[in-house]
ROLUMDREN-471896 format. One record per residue (C-alpha): residue in three letters; x, y negated, z. Coordinates in steps of 0.2 Angstrom, whole numbers, plus 5000, padded with zeros to 4 digits. Each point is the difference from the previous one (the first is absolute). Example, Ala and Ser with C-alpha at 12.3 -4.5 7.8 and 13.67 -1.06 7.14 Angstrom:
ALA506250225039 SER500649834997 
***
This chain:
MET535544585560 PRO500650185002 SER501050074986 LEU501150154996 ASP501150064986 ILE499950174992 VAL501750064993 SER500750164994 GLU501950015004 VAL501250135006 GLU501549965011 SER501750054992 ALA500750065017 GLU498650135002 ILE500350064983 LEU501950015004 ASN499650105016 ALA498850124991 THR501450034987 ASN501350035013 ASN498850125010 SER499750094983 ALA501850024996 ARG500350075018 ASP498550124997 LEU500850054984 THR501650075008 THR498950125011 ARG498950074987 PHE500450184995 ASP499349984982 PHE501249864997 ARG501650095007 GLY501450004987 VAL498949884988 ASP500749834994 ALA498549895006 SER500049835007 ILE498849865006 THR500749824998 PHE499349835003 ALA500649844991 ASN499249844994 ASP498350055006 ILE500050164990 VAL500250185007 THR500950124988 LEU499750195002 LYS501350114991 SER500050184999 GLU500550154988 ALA498250044995 ASP498449914997 PHE499050095013 GLN501349965013 CYS499849824996 GLN498150025004 GLN500550095016 LEU501149855004 LEU498549884997 ASP499050105012 ILE501349995013 PHE500249824998 ALA498149975000 ALA499950105017 GLN501349885007 LEU499049854994 VAL498550065009 LYS501050035016 ARG500549814998 LYS498249954998 ILE500249964982 ASP498650054988 PRO500850114986 THR498849924987 VAL501249855000 MET501350114990 GLU500149984981 TYR500950134990 ASP499950114984 ASP499250175000 GLN501650084992 ALA501749985006 MET501349934988 HIS501350124994 ARG501849935001 GLY501450124996 LYS499950145013 THR498849915012 PHE498249945000 SER499649845008 LEU498449915005 ASP500049815005 VAL498749955012 SER499549825001 PHE498749925012 LYS498549894997 GLN500349835008 GLY498649874999 ILE498250014994 ALA499850004981 VAL498849884992 ASP498850144995 VAL500050085017 SER499749835008 LYS498549974988 LYS499350165005 MET500249965019 ILE499249834998 LYS498550084990 LEU499950135014 ILE499949865014 LYS498849904990 ASP498850144997 LYS499850025019 LYS499449825001 LEU501149965015 LYS500149815004 VAL501949994995 GLN501049924987 THR501450094991 GLN501449934991 VAL501550084990 GLN501749935005 GLY501350084990 ASP500150185005 GLU498949995015 VAL498149965003 ARG499549875013 VAL498350025009 THR499249865010 GLY498450005009 LYS499049915014 LYS500050155012 ARG501350135005 ASP498850144999 ASP499849974981 LEU501950014998 GLN500050165010 LEU498650074988 VAL501149954985 MET501550095008 ALA498950165003 LEU499349994982 VAL501849994992 ARG500650145011 GLU498650114994 SER500149964982 ASP501150104988 LEU500949884990 GLY501650104997 GLN501249935013 PRO500049965018 PHE499749825007 GLN500649915015 PHE499249855009 LYS501149855005 ASN499749835007 PHE498450045009 ARG499649825007 ASP498649925009 
***
């Protein structure tokens, strides 16, 4: 029976590459010349530091643009709206959504069941397994999940016949 797993994950190596590219962009930006600003990556958290709150927001925009270039959807980022003030600098910690939360997986399963496709869905930890008799049904599920706006991007793994 054909099956596939729906997951939501981000590779740490791609985040590291986007961080390094953003730091390189930072050195060439005229508006950051002479400003103490940095972008660092440690323990799956990207830390944006600058002298002002609006500059942290600019760093966030630079980082999001680099994520897009690395084919990572910026909706995986989780951060506060306001940068935290520590001494002379402002900092903003950006973490990333890994896995599918229980409420999101329930919405996804309800979405699939509402289409009345001949597939079975099953939550397995932080991923959703979909099995069906036909490959075409699984491809319809993939298209449905891609089109839906559930607040995070999804990948499809283990597509088997």
